[in-house]
C-alpha positions in Angstrom: 0.0 0.0 0.0 1.3 3.4 -0.9 1.7 6.0 1.8 -0.1 8.9 0.2 -3.9 8.8 -0.3 -5.4 9.7 -3.6 -6.3 13.4 -3.4 -8.9 13.4 -6.2 -10.7 10.1 -6.0 -13.5 9.5 -8.5 -15.9 6.7 -9.0 -15.1 4.0 -11.6 -18.0 5.3 -13.7 -16.5 8.8 -13.7 -13.2 7.3 -14.7 -14.8 5.3 -17.5 -16.4 8.6 -18.7 -12.8 9.8 -19.4 -11.9 6.7 -21.5 -12.8 5.7 -25.1 -15.0 2.9 -26.3 -13.3 -0.5 -26.4 -13.9 -3.6 -28.5 -11.8 -6.7 -28.8 -12.2 -10.3 -30.0 -9.5 -11.4 -27.6 -10.3 -13.4 -24.4 -7.5 -14.3 -22.0 -6.8 -18.0 -21.4 -7.1 -17.6 -17.6 -9.7 -16.1 -15.4 -9.1 -12.6 -13.9 -9.1 -14.1 -10.4 -6.4 -16.5 -11.5 -4.4 -13.7 -13.0 -4.7 -11.7 -9.7 -3.5 -14.8 -7.8 -0.5 -15.3 -10.0 0.4 -11.6 -9.6 0.0 -11.8 -5.8 1.8 -8.8 -4.3 3.9 -7.7 -7.3 1.5 -4.9 -8.2 1.8 -5.6 -12.0 -2.0 -5.9 -12.4 -5.0 -5.0 -10.3 -8.5 -3.8 -10.1 -10.5 -0.8 -8.9 -14.0 -1.6 -7.6 -14.3 1.0 -4.7 -13.0 4.5 -4.0 -10.5 3.0 -1.5 -9.0 0.8 -4.2 -7.5 3.8 -5.9 -5.0 4.1 -3.0 -3.5 0.8 -3.9 -2.1 2.0 -7.2 1.6 2.3 -7.5 2.8 5.9 -8.0 4.4 7.5 -11.1 3.7 4.5 -13.3 1.4 4.7 -16.3 -1.1 1.8 -16.5 -3.3 0.4 -19.2 -6.9 0.4 -18.0 -10.2 -1.0 -19.1 -13.6 -0.5 -17.7 -16.0 -3.5 -18.0 -18.5 -5.6 -16.2 -17.4 -9.0 -14.9 -19.1 -11.5 -12.7 -18.6 -9.2 -9.6 -20.0 -6.1 -11.4 -18.4 -2.9 -12.8 -14.6 -2.8 -12.5 -11.5 -1.0 -13.8 -8.7 -3.4 -14.5 -5.2 -2.1 -14.8 -1.9 -3.4 -15.8 1.7 -2.1 -15.9 2.4 -1.6 -19.6 6.0 -2.8 -19.3 5.5 -5.9 -17.1 2.0 -7.2 -17.4 3.2 -9.8 -19.9 4.7 -11.6 -16.8 1.1 -12.4 -15.7 -1.0 -12.1 -18.8 -0.5 -13.2 -22.4 0.8 -9.7 -23.4 1.0 -6.0 -22.8 -2.1 -4.7 -24.6 -5.5 -3.5 -23.3 -6.9 -6.7 -24.9 -4.9 -8.8 -22.5 -6.9 -7.5 -19.5 -10.1 -9.2 -20.9 -11.1 -12.7 -19.7 -13.6 -15.2 -21.0 -16.8 -14.3 -19.0 -16.4 -10.5 -19.2 -19.3 -8.3 -20.6 -17.9 -5.8 -23.1 -21.0 -3.9 -24.3 -20.1 -0.9 -22.1 -16.3 -1.5 -22.2 -13.9 1.5 -22.3 -10.1 1.7 -22.4 -7.6 4.3 -21.3 -4.6 5.1 -19.2 -4.2 5.8 -15.5 -1.4 7.4 -13.6 -1.1 8.5 -10.0 1.6 11.0 -9.2 3.9 10.6 -6.2 1.8 13.3 -4.5 -1.4 11.2 -4.9 -3.1 13.0 -7.8 -5.1 10.7 -10.1 -5.2 11.2 -13.9 -7.3 9.2 -16.3 -7.2 9.7 -20.0 -8.2 8.0 -23.2 
């Protein structure tokens, strides 16, 4: 867990509003819960479901992000562009998608949190 709290938390729906529409035919070979288990505490991939989850993002790293609906509801999944291939099949937004995900409202973009805790979401 990072020491500084996010200074400008937003809901995942607000963050999705700053992303662009996303479509893919790709489906990962493992479930998202399995990918999170493989990653464990390395902070290569993760998810945002609540306002408090933003505080877990590493600082000064740009992350690929997708907003979608999975079996637990709306979520923003994120992955470190340079290292997510260590957990997932590759380094693209598509690789954050798993078999049972609903993509009708999916969005993709980028997330970065500054060392001072300022959140930035962009398409």
